[in-house]
N, C-alpha and C positions, 0 to 999 in steps of 0.2 A: 441908563437905558436898559430895559429888561431884555434878556436874550430870548429869541423865539425859536421854537422847534416845530418840525412837522411830524405828525404821527400817521403812519400808514398801517391800516389794520386789514388783515386778510382772514376770511372764514375758511377753514380747511377741515377735513375729517380728523377725528381724534387720533387715529393711528399715524397721521402725517405730521403731527405737531412737532416732534423732535426734528424730523428732516427739515422742515421749513425753518424752525427756529435756529438751527445750526447754520443754515444758508444765510439767514438775515444777520446773524452775528458777524459773519464774514464781511458783509458789505456795509454794516452800520456799527461804528464804534461807540455809539451813544446809547445802546441798550435795546433789549428785546423783551417783550412781555407776553404773557398768555392770559387771556380772559381778564385783562386790565390788572393782573398781578405780575409784578416785575420779576423776571428770572434772576436768581442768585439773590433775591431779597425776600421772597415769600415761599413758604414750604409748598412744594407741588403735591404733597400728600393730601392737602385740604381741598384740591380742586375737584369739583363735582364731575362725575362721569357723564358725559354727554356725547351724542354722535359727532358733533362738530365743536371746534373751539376757535376763538379769535386770536390770532398771532399778530403782534404789533411791533413795529420797528420805529425807531426815532432818528430823525436827521435834522442837521442844522438847516435853517431856512435858506441859506445862501449856497447850499450844495446843489449838485446836478441832479435834481430830483427826477426829471423826465427819464434820464438815463437809468437811474436806480429802478424806476417803475418798470421800464422795459426789460431790464435784467431779471427782475423778480417774475414778471409775466412769463418770460421764456422759461425759467426754471420750473415754475408751477406747471406749465403746459407740458413740459417734457417729462416731469416726474409724477404728475397727478394721476395718469392712468394706472400707475402701480398701486393706488390706494382706492378701495371700493367707495363709492359715494362721492368721489371728487368731481366738482363742477367749477370751472374757473369763474371767478367773480372779480370785477375790478375793485381795487381797495377803497375803503373808507378813509377819507383824508381829513385831518383836523390840525389845527394850529394851537399850540400851547406855549405858555411862558414859563420861565423859571419859577415864578410864584405859584402857578398852577401845579407844577411838578412837586415842589416842596410840600404843598398841602397834601397831595396824594400820598407821599411817603409817610407823613406824620399820622395819617389816618389809619394806615395798615401795618406799619412796622412796630412789632412789640418784642419785649425781651425774650430770648430764647436760650435755653441751656444746650450746650453742645458737649458731649462726653460727660465726664464726672464733675469737672471743675470750671470749665469755660462758660461764660454767660455772655452772649452778644446782645448789647443793649443800645437802643437809640438814645441819643443825648437828651432828648426831652422826656424820657420815661424814668421813673424811679424803680429800684429793685432792691429788696432786702437781702443783701449779700451775706452768705455765711463766711466763717473764718477761713475756709480753704477755697472760696469762690474767687475766680479771676475775671474781672469785668473788662469786657472789650467795648468801649464806648464808640459808637459809630454814627456819623452823620453822612449818609450815602451820597447826597448830592446827585450828580448825573453819572457817577461812576459805580457800577454794580459790583457786588462781591461782599454782602453784609453777613454772610455766614449761614443762611438757612436753605440755600440750594444744596442738594446732596453732594455736588462736586467740592464745594467749599467745606461742608460739614466733615466729609471724609478726610480732607487735609488737616482740618483742625483737630480731629480725633487722633490722627496719626502723630501730629505734633505733641499733643498732650501726653500721649503714651510714651513717646520718646523722651520728653524733656521734663515732665512734672516732677518726677522723683530726683531730678538733678539741680532743682532750683537753688538749694542751699549750699551746693558745692562750689568751691572755687574753680572757676573755668572761664575760658575766653573763647567759646565757640562762635563761629561766624555762619551766616546764612545769606543766601541770594533768593529773592522772590521775583520770578519773571512773570510779567503780566499782573502787577499787583492790584490793579483796580482801586477799590476804596482803601486798600492797605490792611485789610483784615487779618491776613495770614502773617504779614510783617508785624503787626501789633501783638498778635498772639505770641509769635516767636520771641519778641522782646520781653514781654511780660512772663514768659516761661523761662527766661534767663539767658537768652542768646545775647552775647556781648555786643556784636555789631551785625547789622543786616543792611545789605544793599537791595533796594527795591527799584525795579525798573518797569516802565510801561510806555508804549509807543503813543498813547493817547495823552496829550497835555492836560486835558481836563481831569483825567485819572490821577496824574501826578499831583496836581493841585489839591484835589480832595484828599489823597493819601497823606500828603504833608500836613494838611489841617487835622486829619484824624490822629496822626502821630502826636501832634501838639496836644490835642484833647486828652490823650492817654498818658502824656508825660514821658514818652519814649523817644522824643526827637533827638536826644543825645546819642542813642544807640542806633539810629537809622539814618541812611542817606537815600532819598527818593529822587529819581531822575528819569529822563526819557532816553537814556543811553541804550542804543541797540545791543542785544545780547552779544553780538560778534565783537563789540568794542568794550565789553566789560572785562576788566583786568583782574588778575588773581584767581584764586580758588577758594572753596568754601566747605565747611563741614556739613552743611545741609543746603541743597538746592530744591526750591519749590517752583513748580510750573503747573498752573491750573488753566490750561488753554485747550484748544481743539486737538483731537487725536492726531489729525494729519500734520498739524504744526509741530507736535511733540516729536513725530517721526522725522520730520524735515530738519528740525533743530537738534536732533540727537547728538551729532559730533560736538556742537558748541556747549550743550548742556553737560555732556559727560566730561568735557575738558575742564569744567569749572567745579567739579567735585573733588575734594581732597581724598587721598588714599584712606580707605576705611569709612568715608563719608557716605551720606544718604542722598538719593535722588528721589523726590516724592512728586509723582506725576498724577494729575487728575484732569477732569473735563472729558473723560473717556466714556463713551457708550460701551456697555458690556460686550456688544457685538464687535467692537473694534479693539478689544483687549489683545487678542492674538497679533494683530497688526502692529500694535505698539511694542509688545514684548519682543516680536521678531525684529523690530526696528532697532533694538538695542542688543540684539543677539550676538553681534560680532565686536562688541565693545568690551571694555574692562569691568563691566558691571555684572553683578550677580542678582538674580531676582530674589528679594527678601520677603515680600508680602504682597498679596492682592486682597483688597477689601472692596465691598460693594454696598450700595444703598439704592434701592429701586432698580433703575436700569443704568446706573452710573457706577463707574469703577475707579478705584485709586490704586496705582501701582507703585511699589517702593522697591528701588534697586539699592544695593550697596556696592561701592567701588572697592575692587580688590586692593589689598594693602601691598 
């Protein structure tokens, strides 16, 4: 039996898109899209500049849809007056199946080079790889995070910079990927030479997709994927990755810091530039030292190093 999903689409002023998308991500673990291009799967650079855009959220058909619609309406009415041109409109509602979704992915998702050596490639596309190219084969399914949204590209670029030159050295580095999604960061870390990666996500669908993508890339022996909550993850790691909302990064700061080895790196993304200071201040009283801040568009990636 095919799984059915409900698609809620809202038209909002262009300046309001990120605010609405961030809210929808919080209440829908099944994905958010802009103008029918899925966030964290298609590059936002190619979006046409228009006065309004359509922001879409996906829900399972058996979820409390009426409650979600009421929550979204309340949020839009409360925040809309801050954005010129806002007029509340009820959502456009559509039903889609897994088959419809899969077709949409395959039509738009193309290979993309990230950094100097990483190439994010859908499983159904060919790519003429060079001798130093590292292919990340991804079948996104319903879990987003294929590498072309700036938050993911920033993390991949940092990982490549830190790890590419170490690939041929004997090492046994470890990593933790919090909110792994499709597993793209985990797979990149494994192919860049990390010996063992623990990948966790609270969404069971993301766990399933990440496990399948690890198998596709032949890194399943290096990776364990689970829905273990961060607070229950044991041990500490040389690199901890978290590409999630800025508010959650601050809330989870004690647990994230506790899982970084002395001298290790904490790589945080999913941060709007306007929230950089909030995140940096959130780690100000910890054992971490700010190592690097990189930006792409309106997004930021912050790297801390734990004191030895």
